[in-house]
ROPA-766799 format. One record per residue: x, y, z of N, C-alpha, C in turn. Coordinates in steps of 0.001 Angstrom, whole numbers, plus 524288, in hexadecimal, padded with zeros to 5 digits. Each point is the difference from the previous one (the first is absolute). Layout:
<nodes>
XYZXYZXYZ...
</nodes>
This chain:
<nodes>
B534CBAE2A3B1C77FBA0800C87FD1480270801267FB187FE497FE8C7FB63800D9801EC7F9F67FE578080D7FFF0805EB801897FEA27FEC7807707FF927FE7F800897FAD07FCF7801468004F7FE83802C17F8EB80459802CE7FCEF7FDA2800A07FBEB805048006A7FE397FE58807FA7FF0D805248012A7FF2A80080806DC8019B7FD8A801C67FA3C7FD2B803A18006A7FF0D803127FB31802EC803E87FFB4801988007D7FA59804A2804537FF977FEBE803DD7FF127FFB9804C07FE2B7FD92805357FDCE803447FD1C7FB857FB9A8039C7FB7C801B17FF067F8FE806A68025D800788021A80412802AA80342801C47FE57805027FB5280219800197FB638038E8014B7FAE88001B801037FD8B7FB5D7FAFE7FEED7FE0F800637FBF97FD3F8017A8022D7F95180111805587FF0F80008801877FB04803FD7FF087FDC18054C7FDCD8023F804167FD557FD5F7FE7A7FC0B7FC6B7FCF17FC8E802D27FCF27F9C57FEFD7FB547FF847FB06800518061E7FF287FB9B7FF7A7FB91802FE803927FC1B804D9803958019680183801077F9F0804377FD757FCDC7FF04801A27F949802FD7FC1A7FD92804AC8034B7FDA78035F7FD597FDF48047B802637FE9480095802347F9DC7FA558004E7FDE57FF08802417FB417FB1D7FCBE7FCD57FC4E802DA7FB927FBE27FF5480087801587FBB77FC737FD957FB8C7FE977FF577FA317FC267FB617FE277FDB77FF928018A7FD4B7FA847FE067FC357FF4E7F80B800F0804407FD377FD7B800307FCCB801087FDE67FE69806CB801D0802BF803B37FE987FC7C8050C7FBE4801308020F7FD46804FC7FE497F9E480234800537FEAA7FC387FEC97FF227FEB27F9907FDFC7FD3C7FCB77FF8B7FA098034C803177FD2A801CA8003D7FC06802947FCA87FE5F8046F80146803F28038C7FDC88007D804877F7C3800247FE707FEE9805DC7FBC57FBE87FDD77FF4D7FD237FBC17FE26803C57FC147FD157FDF27FC487FE977FF497FADE803E7804987FF3980358800E37FD1C8047B7FA11800E6801807FF5380445802927FBBC80140802177FAB2801017FF958002D800697FA767FBB37FED87FCBE7FE3D7FBE480016802D07FCCB7FC8C7FE7C7F994800567FF9D7FBEC804A97FFE58034C804387FEB27FD8E804FA7FB05802CE7FFA57FE58803EA801B47F9C6801617FF8E802B380448804B9804E18021B801D48006E801DF8046280158805968002C7FCC6802377FB9D7FF4D8065B7FD247FDE9802FB803CC8014A804E9804FD7FDF38011B8038D800407FD6A805D5802347FA0F7FE647FF257FE08806828049F802FC8039F800707FCBA8049380461802A5802F4804C67FF137FE988046B80343804A98047A7FCE97FE768017E7FA6A7FDB87FF827FCA68048D8006E7FAB0802AD7FC357FD037FA707FCDC802C17FE0B7FCF87FBD07FBA2803BF8003A7FB0280113805187FEC2802B7801CC7FB0A805387FEA2800878030C7FE3B80496804FC7FD3E8013D801DA7FB9C7FEF27FAA47FBE2801997FF297FC457FE417FF0E7FF637FA117FE6B802887FFB18004A7FF477F87D80471801047FD358036580249801A080464801DD7FE4A803947FC4F7FF837FE807FCF480540804A77FBA8800F67FD9D7FAD07FDC17FA54800447FE237FE577FA097FDB480177801C77FAF47FFE2804607FCE88005E800237FA84804E17FEC57FDFE8044680023804B8805F97FE307FD4D800567F8D1802717FC7E7FDAA801398005C7FB11800597FB6C7FEE37FAD780048800E37FB157FC4C7FF287FC338036D803467FAC87FCA9801707FBC580177802497FDC38059C800A07FCF0801917FA708002F804C07FFE17FD8E802B1801628022A801E0801A4804E1804A680096802D4802FD7FBCC802B98050D7FFD67FE6B8031A7FB2B801A3805AE8026080331800B57FC3F80463803EF8011B804B4804227FE027FB96803F4802FC7FE5D804C97FF4C7FF158060B804C88014C802827FC42802CE8037B80278802F080404801857FC217FFF9800717FA9D804A6800DC7FC5A7FD14804497FF627FC3F802617FF7C7FD7A8052D7FD7E8038880483800318013F803067FD53803CF8052C7FF117FD0D8047F8024D802D9803DB801DC7FF228051E802BE7FF797FFE68047D802808059B8019880075800A1806BC7FEAC804487FF587FF718010C806207FBC4803E480324806018044D803AD803178008A7FDD08037B802798015C802208065A7FB257FBCB7FE677FCE57FECF806B97FD6D804647FEF37F975803DB7FC3F80163804CD7FF2C7FC987FCC67FB097FBE97FD177FC08800CD7FDD27FBDC7FEEB803DF7FAE5800D57FEF37FBBA7FFC4803497FC037FF44805847FFEB7FD087FBEB801037FBCB803317FFF57F92F803E6804998007580224803948049280223804DC7FE8F7FE3D803E08007980224805EF801AE7FD9980460800277FB8E800FD7F9ED7FB1080221800E87FC357FF677FCA47FD027FBF47FC958032A7FBA6801247FC017FB547FDC77FB137FE7E801257FFCC7FBEC7FBBB7F9987FFE4801777FD9F7F9BE800C0804157FCA3800BF7FF007FC478002E7FCE47FCD37FB7B7FFB97FAE67FFC57FD887FDD07FBE480028803FF7FB737FA78800E27FEBA7FDD6802C87FDFE802AF804067FDE08024C802BF803B580330805957FBBC7FA8F803947FEF27FC6980065803AC7FB20802D88008080087803E080370800247FF418036D800DD8045080542803BF80369800DB800398025C8035A8049F8024480246802C97FD708042A8056E800AA8010D801867FDB28044C7FD69800C3806467FE758039C800737FCA18021C8040B7FD6F7FB65804AB7FF447FF51803957FCD67FC74802287FAB8800317FDDB7FDEA803397FDDB7FA04800E07FEC28009C7FE0C7F88480589800467FE077FFA97FCFA7FBBE801507FA84800BF802E97FFD3804237FFB37F8BC800F67F94A7FE37801EE7FEA78026E801C97F8947FE488014C7FD927FFAA7FABE802C6802BA7FDAC7FC4E800E47F9167FF957FAD87FDEF8057E8001680089802577FB777FCDD7FE937FB25801037FFA67FECA806167FBA47FB098021B7FCC6800527FF9C7FB968036D7FEE17FB6E80031800417FFEE7FD237F85C8032D800B37FD7E7FEAE7FD8C7FA3C801F17FD5B7FF7C805117FD308024F802A67FB907FE827FCEF7FC40804977FEC780196802C97FD5F7FC8980443802AD7FB44801C18040780065801C7803C67FD758029C80487803C780335800C17FC99805D580229802BC80398800DC7FDD6804F58021C80175802057FE857FDF4805E38002A8027D803197FFCB7FEC0804E27FE308048080376800208041F8005C802EF801E2800BD80371806937FEC17FA8C8028D7FB1E7FFBB7FC2B7FCE67FEB4802C27FBFC7FA69801A1801F27FD727FAD4800EF7F9E97FF71800AB7FF748061680501801E77FE0D804997FF9C803B2804D2800C2804E47FE11804C2801697FD6C7FF5F806007FC8B7FB7F801887FCC97FD8A7FC4D7FDB07FB757FFC47F9E67FC91801FF803B47FE287FD59805A37FA597FFD1803E77FF5F802E5803408063E804BD80146800B080382800077FDFD804797FE898024B8003C7FC697FE328051D7FB527FA5F7FECD7FDE47FD927FCB18005E7FB607FE5C7FD047FB998032780511803897FDED804AC7FB517FE93803F77FF9E807CD801CF80591801647FFCF801328072F801057FB528021C7FB6C802537FEB97FB6F7FB30802B77FC1A7FAE87FFF5800B37FDF07FC05801FD7FA2B7FF79803257FF56803E68053A8056580337802FD7FE2B80392801D0801127FB5980739802D87F92E7FE997FF397FDE4804488050680194803D4801387FF56805188033A801CF8013F804C37FC0C800648051E7FDEB7FD0D801027FAB9800378059680017800E18039E7FC758011A805428003D8010A802967FA9B7FD148049A7FFAD8004A801377FAAF80086804277FECF8046E7FF987FC18801DD801B07FC4280324805887FAD67FD568032980184802A4804DE7FBC67FF38802577FAE6803907FF397FC55800EE802007FCBA8049A7FF9F7FA3C7FCB27FCAE7FC3480390801177F9A97FEA77FC0F7FED4800497FED67FBDE7FC4F7F85F7FDA37FFBF803A97FB368009C7FD627FD9880468801EC7FA06800817FC857FDE0804447FE6B7FB86801217FEA17FD7A80421803167FD51804227FB887FFD0804328021F7FE0380561803327FA977FE37803E97FE338015F8019F7FA437FFE17FCC87FD17805AB7FF167F9977FD647FC3E7FB7F8038E7FC958004B7FD767FC647FBC0803697FC187FE037FF5F7FCCA7FF89801387FBD67FCF5803DD7FCD5800EA803AB802157FF9D805BA7FFDF804B1802E78001980235803827FF3B7FC81803407FC0E7FE168005C7FEBD7FBA58057D801C17FB5B7FEEC8043F7FEF47FD41801407F94F7FCB380434801358077080382801057FE75803448012C80691802268059A802348032A7FE08801D18026380480803C8803BC801E67FB61802B47FE8A7FCE380461801737FA857FD2F8030D7FCBD7FAE97FD877FF0C7FD79801C77FA127FE3880645803C37FE34801B5804DB7FEDA8054780111803758030880021805FF7FE5B8022C804E08033F7FE63801CB800467FA137FE347FE277FC8C800AE7FE957FA477FCC08048E7FDC67FAFB80039801E97FD758033D7FE5E801168052E8016380252802728039A8011B8055F80312805588016F7FB0C8021F7FBEC7FDF280378800D17FAC37FE3F801F07FCB5802968052A7FC197FFAA7FF847F9AE804D5800567FEA47FFA97FE507FB66805EC7FF267FD857FDDE804117FB97804C0802E87FE9B7FFE2802D27FA0F804317FFB47FE5080100801587FAAB806957FFC37FE647FE12805E87FABE8029B7FDC07FC3480081805127FC867FBE27FF837FC317FD8D7FAFD7FF977FBF17FE957FACD7FB1E8027A803647FEF5801C7805377FC77801128025E7FB8A805BA7FFE580747803177FD958007E8059F801CB7FA74801B07FA8E7FD3180410802B07F9B7802517FCF17FFEE803BA7FFB07FC2D803987FD8A7FEFA8058E7FFBA7FB267FE7B7FEBD7FBD18038B803987FA837FF327FF1B7FDCA806C88020B7FAD87FF9D7FCFB7FE0380536800DD7FD0880022805FE7FF6280496802FC7FBEF800F9804547FDD3803B57FE4B7F8A280002800AF7FE6D803087FFF27FD38802E4803897FF07805D3801817FD8A800B7805437FB55800B97FF687FD7A7FB17803857F96D800AF8005D7FF418031E805D37FC3A80519800767FE678024A8031E7FC8D7FBDD80412800E1802C0803AD7FF697FAFD8077C804337FBF67FE91802AD7FDCD7FD0F803857FAF48012E80534801107FFB480131802527FBF7805A7802057FE60802487FE927FD0F8047B7FD097FF23803AA800547FB0D7FE3E7F9747FE977FCC07FE287FBD77FF187FAF67FFFE803427FE1F7FBE68033C7FBC67FFDE8016C7FD1B7F9A97FD567FD397FC0F8019C802547FA517FDB07FD057FD588040C7FC677FCDF7FE967FA587FE208041E7FE247FB4C7FDDB7FFD27FB6280278802227FD2B7FF9F801167FAA6802307FB917FC0B805C57FF7D8028D802787FBCE7FCBB7FE307FB4F7FFB6800DD7FEA77FB9F7FCAC7FA607FEC38035A7FA7F801558059B8003F802BB801D27FB8180058806D0802D680422803A17FD9F7FEF6803FE801A480419800627FEE480591802EF802EF8032C7FF9F7FF19804747FA5380146804487FCBB8034B7FE767FA8E7FF34801477FC937FBBF7FEFE801957FD237FB627FAF87FB227FF0E8037D7FD7C802EC803E47FEB880086800E57FB758019B7FF6A800F7807677FFBA804E67FFF37FFB07FE7C807C17FA8F7FF837FF927FCA8800CB7FD947F8E67FE428005A800497FAE37FDFC804157FC737FD557FEC37FB3B7FF29800FF7FCF4805087FF2C7F9D07FE298012C7FCF5803AA80508800D0805797FE137FD4C8036A80488802428046D8051F7FDD87FEA3803AF80421801DE8054D7FE397FDB9801F47FC898042A805337FD767FE3C801C67FC768044D8051E8024E801E3800787FFDC8056A80426801D980342805C87FE287FD0E80213801967FE39806A17FF6D7FDFF803C87FE1D802CD7FDC57FE49807608018E7FDF4801DF7FF0A7FDA380447800387FC968016E7FE217FB328034E7FF947FE4080604
</nodes>
């Protein structure tokens, strides 16, 4: 039988609501996203869904060549700011640049979502792994199809980052703010198995 999600105390969730620094751009973007969805004052799941949906419109573009890093040095060197030159090379600065330029890849989207959700007091973390589909077709077609459906094929292009939000009485729930890349490919039509 399913086991109910543990209910951690506030201290256990505190690291997932902390912010690396105050950012008006992050706070304003979160308020815009939640307000546009009419989710002000809603529960955490509804506000998180509003944040994820906001990234799937509003001029955001999936772009693997977007600059900026999250190691404190920025992708363009110590103290660099990315393409716009407006934000510091800090992780928060990278997110601010992303929110201004509205182009990036899964790491940008998951980091922006995480900071925005945390600015709303929603416990959020980033997960990194692979986003792919199980290969195979109709499992009832024959015994080989059943074997193929049990296998999942991944490659480097399936590497993905996504945010997870703590929902009381449920646990950690994944959200997909990235409008392209591995997450979108995994949600698309079933992949063909590379081996026959």
